[in-house]
C-alpha positions in Angstrom: 32.2 62.2 217.6 29.7 60.0 215.6 26.0 60.3 216.3 24.1 57.3 217.8 22.3 55.2 215.3 19.4 53.3 216.6 19.6 49.7 215.3 16.6 48.4 217.2 14.3 46.3 214.9 11.0 45.4 216.5 10.1 41.7 216.4 7.2 40.7 214.2 5.6 38.1 216.4 2.1 38.3 215.1 2.7 36.5 211.8 1.9 32.8 211.2 -1.6 32.8 212.8 -3.2 31.8 209.5 -1.0 28.7 209.2 -1.4 27.8 212.9 -5.2 28.1 212.4 -5.1 25.9 209.4 -3.1 23.2 211.2 -5.5 23.3 214.2 -8.5 23.0 211.8 -6.8 19.9 210.1 -6.2 18.3 213.5 -9.8 18.8 214.5 -10.9 17.4 211.1 -8.7 14.3 211.7 -10.1 13.8 215.2 -13.7 14.1 213.9 -13.0 11.7 211.0 -11.3 9.1 213.2 -14.1 9.3 215.7 -16.8 8.8 213.0 -14.9 5.9 211.4 -14.5 4.2 214.8 -18.2 4.6 215.8 -19.3 3.2 212.4 -17.0 0.2 212.3 -16.1 -0.9 215.8 -17.8 -3.9 217.2 -17.1 -5.1 220.7 -15.8 -8.6 220.8 -18.8 -9.8 222.8 -21.1 -8.4 220.1 -22.5 -11.4 218.1 -22.7 -9.4 214.9 -18.9 -8.7 214.7 -18.2 -12.0 212.8 -17.5 -11.1 209.2 -19.1 -12.9 206.3 -16.7 -15.5 204.9 -14.3 -15.2 207.8 -14.8 -18.8 208.9 -16.1 -17.7 212.2 -19.6 -18.9 212.8 -21.4 -16.6 215.2 -24.2 -19.2 215.6 -22.0 -22.2 216.2 -22.8 -24.0 219.5 -20.2 -24.2 222.2 -19.2 -27.8 222.9 -18.3 -28.5 226.5 -18.0 -31.7 228.6 -21.6 -31.0 229.8 -23.0 -30.3 226.4 -21.4 -32.5 223.7 
């Protein structure tokens, strides 16, 4: 009769943490960069300084209504 041969191979589940950490660091970098760009460039539509130079929009143009021609 043949002897029993143990064929169990333990799983190596601890590899890949370096790549996972790199991807998480890149995600955090992207979030920080997007937040910085947004805070530096976003102007609320009611902000009178959001009109761009040469855009044709005149931030100082008076509003003409029936009461104020």
